[in-house]
DSSP file (Angstrom, degrees, kcal/mol; ACC not computed):
  #  RESIDUE AA STRUCTURE BP1 BP2  ACC     N-H-->O    O-->H-N    N-H-->O    O-->H-N    TCO  KAPPA ALPHA  PHI   PSI    X-CA   Y-CA   Z-CA
    1    1 A M              0   0    0      0, 0.0     2,-0.1     0, 0.0    90,-0.0   0.000 360.0 360.0 360.0 143.0  104.9   89.8   85.1
    2    2 A D     >  -     0   0    0      1,-0.1     4,-0.8    88,-0.0    73,-0.2  -0.346 360.0-122.4 -73.1 158.3  102.2   90.4   82.6
    3    3 A T  H  > S+     0   0    0     71,-2.6     4,-1.2     1,-0.2     3,-0.4   0.914 101.8  60.1 -71.6 -42.3   98.9   91.7   83.9
    4    4 A L  H >> S+     0   0    0     70,-0.4     4,-1.2     1,-0.2     3,-1.1   0.911 100.5  52.4 -55.6 -50.5   96.6   88.9   82.6
    5    5 A P  H 34 S+     0   0    0      0, 0.0     3,-0.3     0, 0.0    -1,-0.2   0.864 106.4  56.0 -61.7 -32.9   98.2   86.0   84.5
    6    6 A L  H 3< S+     0   0    0     -4,-0.8    -2,-0.2    -3,-0.4    -3,-0.1   0.844 112.5  42.2 -61.9 -33.3   97.9   88.0   87.8
    7    7 A L  H << S+     0   0    0     -4,-1.2    27,-0.3    -3,-1.1    -1,-0.2   0.571  84.3 115.3 -98.4  -9.1   94.1   88.3   87.2
    8    8 A L     <  +     0   0    0     -4,-1.2     2,-0.2    -3,-0.3    27,-0.2  -0.382  61.6  35.4 -60.7 134.5   93.2   84.7   86.0
    9    9 A G  E    S-A   34   0A   0     25,-2.6    25,-2.5    -2,-0.1     2,-0.4  -0.739  95.4 -38.5 121.6-167.0   90.9   82.9   88.3
   10   10 A R  E     -A   33   0A   0     -2,-0.2   131,-2.8    23,-0.2   132,-1.3  -0.828  51.2-171.8-106.8 137.0   88.1   83.4   90.7
   11   11 A W  E     -AB  32 140A   0     21,-3.0    21,-2.3    -2,-0.4     2,-0.4  -0.960  24.5-130.6-130.4 140.3   87.8   86.4   93.0
   12   12 A R  E     -AB  31 139A   0    127,-3.6   127,-2.1    -2,-0.4     2,-0.5  -0.771  32.6-151.4 -82.5 136.9   85.5   87.5   95.8
   13   13 A V  E     +AB  30 138A   0     17,-3.5    17,-2.5    -2,-0.4     2,-0.4  -0.962  19.8 178.4-117.8 129.1   84.3   91.1   95.1
   14   14 A E  E     +AB  29 137A   0    123,-1.8   123,-2.5    -2,-0.5     2,-0.4  -0.962  10.3 179.0-126.2 111.2   83.4   93.7   97.6
   15   15 A R  E     -AB  28 136A   0     13,-3.2    13,-2.5    -2,-0.4     2,-0.4  -0.932  13.1-171.7-120.0 136.7   82.4   97.0   96.3
   16   16 A R  E     -AB  27 135A   0    119,-2.1   119,-2.6    -2,-0.4     2,-0.5  -0.994   8.2-170.6-124.9 126.8   81.2  100.2   98.2
   17   17 A I  E     -AB  26 134A   0      9,-2.9     9,-2.4    -2,-0.4     2,-0.7  -0.973   5.5-164.1-123.3 117.6   79.9  103.1   96.2
   18   18 A V  E     -AB  25 133A   0    115,-3.0   115,-1.9    -2,-0.5     2,-0.7  -0.901  10.4-151.9-107.2 114.5   79.2  106.4   97.9
   19   19 A D  E  >> -AB  24 132A   0      5,-2.7     4,-1.4    -2,-0.7     5,-0.8  -0.767   8.5-169.9 -89.4 115.6   77.0  108.7   95.7
   20   20 A R  T  45S+     0   0    0    111,-2.9   112,-0.2    -2,-0.7    -1,-0.2   0.691  80.1  58.4 -78.2 -22.8   77.8  112.3   96.5
   21   21 A L  T  45S+     0   0    0    110,-0.9    -1,-0.2     1,-0.1   111,-0.1   0.911 121.8  22.2 -71.5 -45.9   74.9  113.8   94.6
   22   22 A V  T  45S-     0   0    0    109,-0.2    -2,-0.2     2,-0.1    -1,-0.1   0.498 102.1-124.0-104.5  -7.8   72.2  112.0   96.5
   23   23 A G  T  <5 +     0   0    0     -4,-1.4     2,-0.3     1,-0.2    -3,-0.2   0.799  65.9 114.9  73.7  32.2   74.1  111.2   99.7
   24   24 A D  E   < -A   19   0A   0     -5,-0.8    -5,-2.7    31,-0.0     2,-0.3  -0.779  54.9-124.3-129.8 178.8   73.7  107.4   99.8
   25   25 A E  E     -A   18   0A   0     -2,-0.3    31,-0.5    -7,-0.2     2,-0.4  -0.927  12.1-165.4-126.2 140.9   75.7  104.2   99.7
   26   26 A T  E     -AC  17  55A   0     -9,-2.4    -9,-2.9    -2,-0.3     2,-0.4  -0.975   8.5-162.6-123.0 139.4   75.4  101.1   97.5
   27   27 A V  E     -AC  16  54A   0     27,-2.4    27,-2.9    -2,-0.4     2,-0.4  -0.990   2.2-167.1-124.3 131.9   77.2   97.8   98.3
   28   28 A F  E     -AC  15  53A   0    -13,-2.5   -13,-3.2    -2,-0.4     2,-0.4  -0.971   6.9-179.9-114.6 136.3   77.9   95.0   95.8
   29   29 A T  E     +AC  14  52A   0     23,-2.2    23,-2.6    -2,-0.4     2,-0.3  -0.996  31.2  87.8-129.8 127.4   79.0   91.6   97.0
   30   30 A G  E     -AC  13  51A   0    -17,-2.5   -17,-3.5    -2,-0.4     2,-0.3  -0.894  63.0 -66.6-177.5-149.8   79.7   88.7   94.7
   31   31 A T  E     -AC  12  50A   0     19,-3.0    19,-2.7    -2,-0.3     2,-0.4  -0.901  23.8-157.9-131.7 160.1   82.3   87.0   92.6
   32   32 A A  E     -AC  11  49A   0    -21,-2.3   -21,-3.0    -2,-0.3     2,-0.5  -0.996   6.5-161.1-134.0 140.5   84.3   87.6   89.5
   33   33 A T  E     -AC  10  48A   0     15,-2.2    15,-2.1    -2,-0.4     2,-0.6  -0.987   1.5-165.5-128.9 128.2   85.9   85.1   87.2
   34   34 A V  E     +AC   9  47A   0    -25,-2.5   -25,-2.6    -2,-0.5     2,-0.4  -0.945  17.1 177.5-112.5 115.5   88.7   85.9   84.8
   35   35 A E  E     - C   0  46A   0     11,-2.1    11,-2.9    -2,-0.6     2,-0.1  -0.966  25.9-128.3-127.8 137.0   89.3   83.1   82.2
   36   36 A A        -     0   0    0     -2,-0.4     2,-1.3     9,-0.3     9,-0.1  -0.422  26.5-118.6 -71.6 151.1   91.6   82.9   79.3
   37   37 A A    >   -     0   0    0      6,-0.4     3,-0.7     3,-0.2     6,-0.2  -0.483  64.3 -78.7 -91.5  65.8   90.2   81.9   75.9
   38   38 A G  T 3  S-     0   0    0     -2,-1.3    -1,-0.1     1,-0.2    -2,-0.0  -0.410  81.0 -41.1  75.9-153.7   92.2   78.7   75.4
   39   39 A D  T 3  S+     0   0    0     -2,-0.1    -1,-0.2    -3,-0.1     3,-0.0   0.437 105.2 103.3 -92.5  -1.5   95.8   78.8   74.3
   40   40 A D    X   -     0   0    0     -3,-0.7     3,-1.5     1,-0.2    -3,-0.2  -0.745  53.8-164.0 -88.8 108.8   95.5   81.5   71.6
   41   41 A P  T 3  S+     0   0    0      0, 0.0    29,-0.4     0, 0.0    -1,-0.2   0.683  86.5  65.6 -64.5 -17.2   96.9   84.7   73.1
   42   42 A E  T 3  S+     0   0    0     27,-0.1    -2,-0.0     2,-0.1    -3,-0.0   0.657  85.3  84.2 -80.2 -15.4   95.2   86.7   70.4
   43   43 A R  S <  S-     0   0    0     -3,-1.5    -6,-0.4    -6,-0.2    27,-0.2  -0.692  88.1-112.5 -87.2 137.5   91.7   85.7   71.8
   44   44 A P        -     0   0    0      0, 0.0    25,-0.2     0, 0.0     2,-0.2  -0.356  22.4-125.8 -72.6 150.2   90.5   88.0   74.6
   45   45 A A  E     - D   0  68A   0     23,-2.6    23,-2.5    -9,-0.1     2,-0.4  -0.496  28.2-122.5 -79.9 159.0   90.0   86.7   78.1
   46   46 A S  E     -CD  35  67A   0    -11,-2.9   -11,-2.1    21,-0.2     2,-0.5  -0.857  15.1-160.5-111.9 145.9   86.6   87.1   79.8
   47   47 A Y  E     -CD  34  66A   0     19,-2.8    19,-2.2    -2,-0.4     2,-0.5  -0.984  14.1-179.4-118.5 117.4   85.7   88.9   83.0
   48   48 A V  E     -CD  33  65A   0    -15,-2.1   -15,-2.2    -2,-0.5     2,-0.4  -0.978   3.2-172.5-121.5 120.5   82.2   87.8   84.5
   49   49 A E  E     +CD  32  64A   0     15,-2.8    15,-1.4    -2,-0.5     2,-0.4  -0.927   8.2 170.0-112.4 132.1   81.0   89.4   87.6
   50   50 A E  E     +CD  31  63A   0    -19,-2.7   -19,-3.0    -2,-0.4     2,-0.3  -0.999  20.4  99.8-143.1 146.4   77.9   88.2   89.5
   51   51 A G  E     -CD  30  62A   0     11,-2.0    11,-2.4    -2,-0.4     2,-0.4  -0.957  61.2 -60.8 176.9-159.0   76.5   89.1   92.8
   52   52 A E  E     -CD  29  61A   0    -23,-2.6   -23,-2.2    -2,-0.3     2,-0.4  -0.964  31.0-152.3-123.3 139.1   74.0   91.1   94.8
   53   53 A V  E     -CD  28  60A   0      7,-3.0     7,-1.8    -2,-0.4     2,-0.5  -0.915  10.1-166.4-108.7 133.2   73.6   94.9   95.0
   54   54 A V  E     +CD  27  59A   0    -27,-2.9   -27,-2.4    -2,-0.4     2,-0.4  -0.980  12.8 170.0-123.3 122.4   72.1   96.5   98.2
   55   55 A R  E >   -CD  26  58A   0      3,-2.3     3,-2.1    -2,-0.5     2,-0.2  -0.923  69.7 -50.8-132.7 106.1   71.0  100.2   98.3
   56   56 A G  T 3  S-     0   0    0    -31,-0.5   -32,-0.0    -2,-0.4     0, 0.0  -0.489 123.6 -21.4  61.8-127.7   69.0  101.1  101.4
   57   57 A S  T 3  S+     0   0    0     -2,-0.2     2,-0.5    -3,-0.1    -1,-0.3   0.457 117.4 103.7 -90.7  -0.3   66.3   98.4  101.7
   58   58 A H  E <   -D   55   0A   0     -3,-2.1    -3,-2.3     2,-0.0     2,-0.4  -0.720  47.2-179.4 -85.9 125.5   66.5   97.5   97.9
   59   59 A R  E     +D   54   0A   0     -2,-0.5     2,-0.3    -5,-0.2    -5,-0.2  -0.971   9.6 159.4-123.6 139.2   68.4   94.2   97.0
   60   60 A A  E     -D   53   0A   0     -7,-1.8    -7,-3.0    -2,-0.4     2,-0.1  -0.994  42.3 -99.9-154.5 155.5   68.9   93.0   93.5
   61   61 A S  E     +D   52   0A   0     -2,-0.3     2,-0.3    -9,-0.2    -9,-0.2  -0.486  45.8 179.9 -72.0 149.2   71.1   90.7   91.4
   62   62 A A  E     +D   51   0A   0    -11,-2.4   -11,-2.0    -2,-0.1     2,-0.3  -0.983  10.0 150.2-149.2 159.5   73.7   92.4   89.5
   63   63 A G  E     -D   50   0A   0     -2,-0.3     2,-0.3   -13,-0.2   -13,-0.2  -0.986  18.7-154.9-175.0 169.8   76.6   91.6   87.1
   64   64 A R  E     -D   49   0A   0    -15,-1.4   -15,-2.8    -2,-0.3     2,-0.4  -0.986   8.6-145.5-156.2 157.0   78.8   92.7   84.3
   65   65 A R  E     +D   48   0A   0     -2,-0.3    16,-0.9   -17,-0.2     2,-0.3  -0.987  21.3 168.1-128.5 139.0   80.9   91.3   81.5
   66   66 A L  E     -DE  47  80A   0    -19,-2.2   -19,-2.8    -2,-0.4     2,-0.4  -0.926  24.0-135.3-138.8 161.3   84.1   92.6   80.1
   67   67 A T  E     -DE  46  79A   0     12,-2.5    12,-2.7    -2,-0.3     2,-0.6  -0.961   9.0-146.9-121.2 147.2   86.8   91.4   77.9
   68   68 A Y  E     -DE  45  78A   0    -23,-2.5   -23,-2.6    -2,-0.4     2,-0.5  -0.947  11.4-163.4-115.7 117.7   90.6   91.7   78.4
   69   69 A H  E     - E   0  77A   0      8,-2.2     8,-2.6    -2,-0.6     2,-0.2  -0.889  19.0-132.3-102.1 121.4   92.6   92.0   75.2
   70   70 A R  E     - E   0  76A   0     -2,-0.5     2,-0.3   -29,-0.4     6,-0.2  -0.468  16.4-153.2 -73.4 141.2   96.3   91.3   75.7
   71   71 A R    >   -     0   0    0      4,-2.4     3,-2.1    -2,-0.2    -1,-0.0  -0.820  28.6-110.9-109.0 161.6   98.9   93.7   74.4
   72   72 A A  T 3  S+     0   0    0     -2,-0.3    -1,-0.1     1,-0.3    -2,-0.0   0.773 114.8  58.1 -57.6 -32.0  102.5   92.9   73.4
   73   73 A D  T 3  S-     0   0    0      1,-0.1    -1,-0.3   -71,-0.0     3,-0.1   0.401 121.6-101.0 -86.2   6.0  103.9   94.8   76.4
   74   74 A G  S <  S+     0   0    0     -3,-2.1   -71,-2.6     1,-0.3   -70,-0.4   0.419  86.2 114.7  98.2  -4.5  102.0   92.8   78.9
   75   75 A S        -     0   0    0    -73,-0.2    -4,-2.4   -72,-0.1     2,-0.4  -0.338  58.2-119.7 -91.2-179.8   99.2   95.4   79.6
   76   76 A L  E     -EF  70  89A   0     13,-3.1    13,-2.3    -6,-0.2     2,-0.7  -0.968   6.1-148.6-126.7 139.9   95.5   95.0   78.9
   77   77 A D  E     -EF  69  88A   0     -8,-2.6    -8,-2.2    -2,-0.4     2,-0.4  -0.942  27.8-156.2 -95.7 107.3   92.8   96.8   76.8
   78   78 A V  E     -EF  68  87A   0      9,-2.5     8,-3.2    -2,-0.7     9,-1.4  -0.733  15.4-177.1 -94.7 128.7   89.7   96.3   78.8
   79   79 A R  E     -EF  67  85A   0    -12,-2.7   -12,-2.5    -2,-0.4     6,-0.2  -0.864  28.4-107.8-127.3 156.8   86.5   96.5   76.7
   80   80 A F  E >   -E   66   0A   0      4,-2.8     3,-1.9    -2,-0.3   -14,-0.2  -0.274  47.3 -97.9 -67.4 165.9   82.8   96.3   77.5
   81   81 A A  T 3  S+     0   0    0    -16,-0.9   -15,-0.1     1,-0.3    -1,-0.1   0.749 125.1  59.3 -62.8 -23.0   81.0   93.2   76.3
   82   82 A D  T 3  S-     0   0    0      2,-0.1    -1,-0.3     1,-0.0   -16,-0.0   0.408 122.2-103.9 -87.5   5.1   79.9   95.0   73.2
   83   83 A G  S <  S+     0   0    0     -3,-1.9    -2,-0.1     1,-0.3     2,-0.1   0.260  74.6 137.2  96.7 -11.5   83.5   95.7   72.2
   84   84 A R        -     0   0    0      1,-0.1    -4,-2.8    -5,-0.1    -1,-0.3  -0.459  63.6 -98.9 -69.8 144.7   83.8   99.3   73.1
   85   85 A H  E     +F   79   0A   0     -6,-0.2    -6,-0.2     1,-0.2    -1,-0.1  -0.376  43.3 171.7 -58.1 128.8   86.9  100.4   74.8
   86   86 A F  E     -     0   0A   0     -8,-3.2     2,-0.3     1,-0.3    -7,-0.2   0.824  55.4 -42.3-101.0 -64.6   86.6  100.8   78.6
   87   87 A V  E     -F   78   0A   0     -9,-1.4    -9,-2.5    13,-0.1    -1,-0.3  -0.987  49.6-106.3-160.9 158.4   90.0  101.4   80.1
   88   88 A D  E     -F   77   0A   0     -2,-0.3     2,-0.4    11,-0.3   -11,-0.2  -0.674  31.1-164.0 -89.5 154.9   93.6  100.3   79.9
   89   89 A L  E     +F   76   0A   0    -13,-2.3   -13,-3.1    -2,-0.3     2,-0.3  -0.984  17.1 166.9-143.1 125.2   95.1   98.2   82.7
   90   90 A D        +     0   0    0     -2,-0.4     3,-0.3   -15,-0.2     5,-0.2  -0.836   5.4 164.3-143.8  98.2   98.7   97.6   83.4
   91   91 A L    >   +     0   0    0     -2,-0.3     3,-0.8   -17,-0.3     5,-0.1   0.124  42.6 113.5-100.5  19.1   99.6   96.0   86.8
   92   92 A R  T 3  S+     0   0    0      1,-0.3    -1,-0.2     2,-0.1     4,-0.1   0.835  86.9  37.9 -63.9 -29.2  103.2   94.9   86.0
   93   93 A T  T 3  S-     0   0    0     -3,-0.3    -1,-0.3     2,-0.3    -2,-0.1   0.484 121.7-106.5 -95.2  -5.6  104.5   97.4   88.5
   94   94 A G  S <  S+     0   0    0     -3,-0.8    19,-2.8     1,-0.1     2,-0.3   0.361  94.2  62.1  95.4  -1.6  101.7   96.7   91.0
   95   95 A A  E     +G  112   0A   0     17,-0.2     2,-0.3    -5,-0.2    -2,-0.3  -0.994  54.9 175.0-155.7 149.2   99.9   99.9   90.5
   96   96 A W  E     -G  111   0A   0     15,-2.6    15,-3.5    -2,-0.3     2,-0.4  -0.993  10.1-166.2-154.8 142.0   98.0  101.7   87.7
   97   97 A E  E     +G  110   0A   0     -2,-0.3     2,-0.3    13,-0.2    13,-0.2  -0.995  19.7 156.5-132.3 144.4   96.0  104.8   87.1
   98   98 A A  E     -G  109   0A   0     11,-2.3    11,-3.0    -2,-0.4     2,-0.4  -0.982  30.3-123.7-155.6 163.0   93.9  105.5   84.1
   99   99 A R  E     -G  108   0A   0     -2,-0.3   -11,-0.3     9,-0.2     9,-0.2  -0.888   8.9-152.0-113.0 145.5   90.9  107.6   82.8
  100  100 A H  E     -G  107   0A   0      7,-2.4     7,-1.1    -2,-0.4     2,-0.6  -0.972  19.4-137.9-113.6 114.6   87.7  106.6   81.2
  101  101 A P  E     +G  106   0A   0      0, 0.0     5,-0.1     0, 0.0     2,-0.1  -0.607  39.9 151.2 -76.9 116.3   86.3  109.2   79.0
  102  102 A C  E >   -G  105   0A   0      3,-1.0     3,-1.9    -2,-0.6    -2,-0.0  -0.560  47.2-116.3-147.6  71.0   82.5  109.3   79.4
  103  103 A A  T 3  S+     0   0    0      1,-0.3     3,-0.1    -2,-0.1    24,-0.0  -0.126  93.0  26.1 -50.5 141.8   81.4  112.9   78.7
  104  104 A P  T 3  S+     0   0    0      0, 0.0    -1,-0.3     0, 0.0     2,-0.2  -0.966 121.9  52.7 -93.2  10.1   80.2  115.0   80.5
  105  105 A D  E <  S-G  102   0A   0     -3,-1.9    -3,-1.0    22,-0.2     2,-0.5  -0.660  73.1-128.4-107.0 161.9   81.7  113.3   83.5
  106  106 A D  E     -GH 101 126A   0     20,-3.2    20,-2.0    -2,-0.2     2,-0.5  -0.926  16.6-162.8-112.2 124.8   85.3  112.3   84.3
  107  107 A Y  E     -GH 100 125A   0     -7,-1.1    -7,-2.4    -2,-0.5     2,-0.5  -0.932   6.5-176.3-113.0 121.4   86.2  108.8   85.5
  108  108 A L  E     -GH  99 124A   0     16,-2.1    16,-2.5    -2,-0.5     2,-0.4  -0.969   6.0-167.1-116.2 127.5   89.6  108.2   87.2
  109  109 A V  E     -GH  98 123A   0    -11,-3.0   -11,-2.3    -2,-0.5     2,-0.5  -0.949   5.7-172.5-115.7 133.3   90.5  104.6   88.2
  110  110 A E  E     -GH  97 122A   0     12,-2.7    12,-2.7    -2,-0.4     2,-0.4  -0.985   6.6-173.1-124.2 121.1   93.4  103.6   90.5
  111  111 A T  E     +GH  96 121A   0    -15,-3.5   -15,-2.6    -2,-0.5     2,-0.4  -0.938   4.3 178.2-117.1 139.2   94.3  100.0   90.8
  112  112 A R  E     -GH  95 120A   0      8,-2.6     8,-2.3    -2,-0.4     2,-0.4  -0.977  26.2-132.4-144.6 126.6   96.8   98.6   93.3
  113  113 A V  E     - H   0 119A   0    -19,-2.8     6,-0.3    -2,-0.4    -2,-0.0  -0.638  20.7-178.3 -79.4 128.6   98.0   95.1   94.0
  114  114 A L  E     -     0   0A   0      4,-1.8     5,-0.2    -2,-0.4    -1,-0.2   0.904  66.8 -16.6 -90.7 -48.9   98.0   94.5   97.8
  115  115 A T  E >  S- H   0 118A   0      3,-1.6     3,-1.3     0, 0.0    -1,-0.3  -0.821  80.5 -86.6-141.9 177.7   99.3   90.9   97.8
  116  116 A P  T 3  S+     0   0    0      0, 0.0     3,-0.1     0, 0.0    -3,-0.0   0.666 130.9  41.3 -66.3 -13.0   99.6   88.1   95.3
  117  117 A T  T 3  S+     0   0    0      1,-0.1    23,-2.9    23,-0.1     2,-0.3   0.240 116.2  43.5-116.9  14.8   96.0   87.2   96.2
  118  118 A S  E <   +HI 115 139A   0     -3,-1.3    -4,-1.8    21,-0.2    -3,-1.6  -0.997  49.3 169.8-155.2 151.3   94.4   90.6   96.5
  119  119 A F  E     -HI 113 138A   0     19,-2.1    19,-3.0    -2,-0.3     2,-0.3  -0.980  20.4-136.2-156.6 160.7   94.1   94.0   94.8
  120  120 A V  E     -HI 112 137A   0     -8,-2.3    -8,-2.6    -2,-0.3     2,-0.4  -0.931   6.5-160.2-125.3 146.6   91.9   97.2   95.1
  121  121 A E  E     -HI 111 136A   0     15,-2.4    15,-3.1    -2,-0.3     2,-0.5  -0.997   8.8-168.7-127.9 125.4   90.3   99.3   92.5
  122  122 A R  E     -HI 110 135A   0    -12,-2.7   -12,-2.7    -2,-0.4     2,-0.5  -0.971   0.8-166.9-123.2 122.3   89.2  102.9   93.3
  123  123 A W  E     -HI 109 134A   0     11,-2.7    11,-2.7    -2,-0.5     2,-0.5  -0.938   5.5-169.1-110.5 136.4   87.1  105.0   91.0
  124  124 A T  E     -HI 108 133A   0    -16,-2.5   -16,-2.1    -2,-0.5     2,-0.5  -0.975  11.1-175.4-117.5 111.9   86.6  108.7   91.4
  125  125 A V  E     +HI 107 132A   0      7,-2.9     7,-1.9    -2,-0.5     2,-0.3  -0.954   7.8 167.8-120.5 124.8   83.8  110.0   89.2
  126  126 A R  E     +HI 106 131A   0    -20,-2.0   -20,-3.2    -2,-0.5     5,-0.2  -0.991  19.1  93.5-138.8 145.4   83.0  113.7   89.0
  127  127 A G  S    S-     0   0    0      3,-0.5   -22,-0.2    -2,-0.3    -2,-0.0  -0.955  80.6 -65.6 161.5-176.0   80.9  115.9   86.7
  128  128 A P  S    S+     0   0    0      0, 0.0     3,-0.1     0, 0.0    -1,-0.1   0.802 129.6  36.7 -67.3 -28.2   77.5  117.4   86.2
  129  129 A A  S    S+     0   0    0      1,-0.2     2,-0.3    -3,-0.1  -108,-0.0   0.775 123.3  27.6 -97.8 -33.5   75.7  114.1   85.9
  130  130 A K        +     0   0    0      2,-0.0    -3,-0.5  -109,-0.0     2,-0.2  -0.976  46.2 171.0-135.3 142.4   77.6  111.9   88.4
  131  131 A S  E     + I   0 126A   0     -2,-0.3  -111,-2.9    -5,-0.2  -110,-0.9  -0.719  33.6 124.7-150.8  99.3   79.6  112.3   91.5
  132  132 A Y  E     -BI  19 125A   0     -7,-1.9    -7,-2.9  -113,-0.2     2,-0.4  -0.972  44.2-139.7-151.5 162.5   80.6  109.2   93.4
  133  133 A D  E     -BI  18 124A   0   -115,-1.9  -115,-3.0    -2,-0.3     2,-0.4  -0.994  20.6-171.0-128.1 133.4   83.5  107.2   94.8
  134  134 A A  E     -BI  17 123A   0    -11,-2.7   -11,-2.7    -2,-0.4     2,-0.5  -0.980   6.0-172.1-127.3 134.4   83.7  103.5   94.4
  135  135 A E  E     -BI  16 122A   0   -119,-2.6  -119,-2.1    -2,-0.4     2,-0.5  -0.977   5.1-173.9-129.5 125.6   86.2  101.1   96.1
  136  136 A T  E     -BI  15 121A   0    -15,-3.1   -15,-2.4    -2,-0.5     2,-0.5  -0.938   7.7-160.7-116.9 134.9   86.3   97.4   95.1
  137  137 A T  E     -BI  14 120A   0   -123,-2.5  -123,-1.8    -2,-0.5     2,-0.5  -0.965   6.6-160.9-110.9 129.8   88.4   94.9   96.9
  138  138 A Y  E     -BI  13 119A   0    -19,-3.0   -19,-2.1    -2,-0.5     2,-0.4  -0.953   7.6-176.1-114.3 127.4   89.2   91.6   95.1
  139  139 A T  E     -BI  12 118A   0   -127,-2.1  -127,-3.6    -2,-0.5   -21,-0.2  -0.988  29.8-118.5-125.3 126.4   90.4   88.6   97.1
  140  140 A R  E     +B   11   0A   0    -23,-2.9  -129,-0.3    -2,-0.4   -23,-0.1  -0.373  35.0 169.4 -66.8 135.6   91.3   85.4   95.2
  141  141 A V              0   0    0   -131,-2.8  -130,-0.2    -2,-0.1    -1,-0.1   0.311 360.0 360.0-124.8   1.7   89.2   82.4   96.1
  142  142 A G              0   0    0   -132,-1.3  -131,-0.1     0, 0.0    -2,-0.1   0.322 360.0 360.0 177.2 360.0   90.3   80.0   93.4
């Protein structure tokens, strides 16, 4: 199975970020919607995430936008909204690992499909500027 059809739809997003430099935790709760751009496989699909972030007593709205560009082999080239490459994603075997170069820090992402309606994404970020672990669980809601 190609990666994009697995991701299309609406997802509940629950993210926990543990910052090892300052010793605190941030929680994001919201939704993500992945939509194809019509019938043209050459046009990128969109990822829109919206929700609330909580860090201590601080609460704020948060979100992000990405685009998913299909590759002929069934994997995805994931890009920031401004078109810069973010990370590669290939869930055809149910699991994937990739690195995002963002000097001076190192970003490692591990993604694993748990069931046909859920998957988990784990980021390990280490370097002189950042040191955190983030785990996001996606559960299909539509």
